C-alpha positions in Angstrom: 7.7 -17.0 18.7 8.8 -17.0 15.0 5.3 -16.3 13.7 4.2 -13.9 16.4 2.2 -10.9 15.2 2.4 -7.5 16.8 -1.0 -6.1 17.4 0.2 -2.5 17.1 1.2 -3.1 13.5 -2.1 -4.9 12.7 -4.0 -2.1 14.4 -2.3 0.6 12.3 -3.0 -1.4 9.2 -6.6 -1.9 10.3 -7.1 1.8 10.8 -5.8 2.3 7.2 -8.3 -0.2 6.0 -11.1 1.8 7.5 -9.9 5.1 6.0 -9.4 3.3 2.7 -13.0 2.2 2.7 -14.2 5.7 3.7 -12.3 7.3 0.8 -13.4 4.8 -1.8 -17.0 5.0 -0.7 -16.8 8.8 -1.0 -15.1 8.4 -4.4 -17.8 6.1 -5.7 -20.6 8.3 -4.4 -19.1 11.2 -6.2 -18.2 9.3 -9.4 -21.8 8.1 -9.8 -23.3 11.4 -8.9 -25.0 10.3 -5.7 -23.3 13.0 -3.6 -21.2 15.9 -4.8 -18.0 15.3 -2.8 -14.6 16.8 -3.5 -12.3 13.8 -3.7 -9.5 15.5 -5.6 -8.7 18.0 -2.8 -9.3 19.0 0.8 -9.9 16.5 3.6 -10.7 13.5 1.4 -7.5 13.9 -0.7 -5.4 14.2 2.5 -7.2 11.1 3.8 -6.2 9.2 0.6 -2.6 10.2 0.9 -2.5 9.3 4.6 -4.0 5.9 3.9 -1.6 5.1 1.1 1.3 6.3 3.2 0.3 4.2 6.2 0.1 1.0 4.1 3.4 1.7 2.3 5.3 2.6 5.6 4.0 -0.7 7.1 5.3 -2.6 4.1 8.8 -1.6 5.2 8.2 -2.3 8.9 6.7 -5.7 8.2 9.4 -6.6 5.7 12.1 -6.0 8.2 10.5 -8.2 10.8 9.7 -11.0 8.3 13.2 -10.8 6.7 15.0 -11.0 10.1 12.9 -14.1 11.1 13.3 -15.8 7.7 17.1 -15.2 7.8 17.3 -17.6 10.8 15.9 -20.5 8.9 16.6 -19.9 5.2 19.8 -19.5 3.2 20.4 -16.8 0.7 18.8 -18.6 -2.2 15.7 -19.5 0.0 15.3 -15.9 1.0 15.6 -14.6 -2.5 12.9 -17.1 -3.7 10.6 -16.3 -0.8 10.5 -12.6 -1.5 10.5 -13.1 -5.3 7.4 -15.2 -5.0 5.7 -12.8 -2.6 6.5 -9.8 -4.7 5.4 -11.3 -8.0 2.2 -12.7 -6.4 1.2 -9.2 -5.2 2.2 -7.7 -8.5 0.0 -10.3 -10.1 -2.9 -9.2 -8.0 -2.2 -5.7 -9.2 -2.5 -6.9 -12.8 -6.0 -8.3 -12.0 -6.9 -4.8 -10.8 -5.5 -3.5 -14.1 -7.6 -5.9 -16.1 -10.8 -5.2 -14.2 -10.5 -1.4 -14.3 -9.5 -1.5 -18.0 -12.6 -3.4 -18.8 -15.0 -1.2 -16.8 -13.2 2.2 -16.8 -10.8 2.2 -19.8 -10.2 6.0 -19.7 -8.8 5.9 -16.2 -7.8 2.3 -15.6 -5.1 1.5 -13.1 -1.7 0.9 -14.8 0.6 1.0 -11.7 -1.4 1.3 -8.5 -0.6 0.4 -4.9 -0.6 -3.4 -5.4 1.8 -3.1 -8.4 4.0 -0.9 -6.3 4.0 -3.2 -3.2 4.9 -6.1 -5.4 7.9 -4.3 -6.8 8.8 -2.9 -3.4 9.0 -6.4 -2.0 11.2 -7.5 -4.8 13.6 -4.6 -4.2 13.5 -4.5 -0.4 16.0 -7.4 0.1 18.7 -5.3 -1.6 18.5 -2.9 1.3 18.0 -5.5 4.1 21.5 -5.2 5.4 21.5 -1.4 5.6 21.4 0.1 9.1 18.8 2.7 10.0 21.0 5.6 9.1 21.8 4.3 5.6 18.1 3.5 5.1 17.1 7.0 5.9 19.8 8.4 3.6 18.5 6.2 0.8 14.9 7.2 1.5 15.9 10.9 1.1 17.6 10.1 -2.2 14.3 8.4 -3.4 12.2 11.3 -2.3 14.5 13.8 -4.1 14.5 11.6 -7.2 10.7 11.4 -7.0 10.4 15.2 -6.9 12.7 15.5 -10.0 10.7 12.8 -11.8 7.5 14.8 -11.2 8.9 17.8 -13.0 9.3 16.1 -16.3 7.1 14.0 -18.7 8.2 10.9 -20.5 7.1 7.8 -22.3 4.8 5.1 -20.9 7.7 2.6 -20.2 8.9 4.9 -17.4 5.5 5.2 -15.8 6.4 2.8 -13.0 9.4 4.9 -12.0 7.4 8.1 -11.7 7.9 9.7 -15.1 4.6 9.9 -16.8 3.1 11.2 -20.1 1.4 14.6 -20.0 -2.0 13.1 -20.8 -1.8 10.3 -18.2 -4.7 9.8 -15.8 -5.5 6.9 -13.6 -7.7 6.0 -10.6 -4.6 5.0 -8.6 -1.0 5.7 -9.3 1.8 4.8 -6.9 5.2 5.0 -8.7 8.5 3.7 -7.3 9.8 7.3 -7.1 9.2 8.7 -4.5 7.1 6.1 -2.7 9.8 3.5 -2.2 11.5 6.1 0.0 8.7 5.6 2.5 9.2 1.8 2.4 12.8 2.5 3.4 11.7 4.7 6.3 9.5 1.8 7.5 12.5 -0.5 7.2 14.5 1.9 9.3 11.8 2.0 12.0 11.7 -1.8 11.9 15.5 -2.0 12.4 15.3 0.4 15.4 12.2 -0.8 17.1 11.9 -4.5 16.0 15.6 -5.6 16.0 16.1 -9.2 14.8 12.4 -9.4 14.2 11.5 -9.0 17.8 9.7 -6.1 19.5 12.4 -4.0 21.1 10.2 -2.2 23.5 7.7 -3.3 26.2 4.0 -2.6 26.3 2.6 -2.2 29.8 -0.9 -3.4 28.6 -2.1 -6.1 26.3 -4.0 -5.3 23.2 -7.2 -3.4 24.2 -10.3 -5.5 23.5 -12.1 -2.6 21.9 -9.4 -2.4 19.2 -9.4 -6.1 18.3 -11.8 -5.6 15.4 -9.4 -3.1 13.9 -6.5 -5.5 14.3 -8.6 -8.2 12.6 -9.1 -5.9 9.6 -5.3 -5.3 9.6 -4.6 -9.0 9.5 -6.8 -9.5 6.5 -6.2 -6.2 4.6 -5.4 -7.8 1.2 -8.7 -9.8 1.2 -10.6 -6.7 2.3 -8.9 -4.6 -0.5 -10.4 -6.9 -3.1 -13.8 -7.3 -1.4 -14.7 -3.8 -0.3 -15.2 -2.1 -3.7 -17.8 -4.7 -5.0 -19.6 -4.3 -1.7 -19.7 -0.5 -2.0 -20.9 -0.7 -5.6 -23.6 -3.2 -4.6 -24.8 -0.9 -1.8 -25.0 2.0 -4.3 -26.8 -0.1 -6.8 -29.4 -1.1 -4.1 -29.8 2.4 -2.5 -29.4 4.6 -5.6 -30.0 2.4 -8.6 -30.7 5.3 -10.9 -27.2 6.6 -10.4 -25.8 3.4 -12.0 -28.4 3.4 -14.7 -30.4 0.6 -13.0 -33.5 2.6 -12.1 
């Protein structure tokens, strides 16, 4: 089926949605002084990296499946337009996050966060779509090395999206192209190996477990939840601890 979804991918994304909500709830509780939680190190920091890594890896896997299916019905121009629109749309959502955080938290507003990154990644991914798994892994290693090199130097704001940042730069969320696009390429390699031509290349002996369907549902609606979860967390804090937000 051209539009068939694979529950294992939705499940993995759904788990990442849950861990995202857990981390952001912990961050907000610490930020407003409700609970003294260490969100810059330890378990919570590792949880944040694992969550971001899962989302970004799945961008690569999902792109490979989508591109293979779309290639069967679209010509080169149609493919280019499809992913240009998708990438620019998600990048535009990132700009909304930039505007909101700049208005409420100007000292740490999000300049190039995960939505900005995913938008750019989708624009770039078609350039690597014809690579086999070995070349994708080789390219991912090059991006990881370049990312490490970029982290050793400081530079002007126009290079922020690449991974070169000013010494004084701080942000609530920062996901530069280097090294993170390397993880997208790893996801694309996995997609090429395990979902060849956009089809599952392996067999499951069981259907999707019923107990996990709620997580898969979250994974299918991850972008909507991304926008919705923070206002809900903040509303809960305002109701349960109004003094922390200056409302008491």
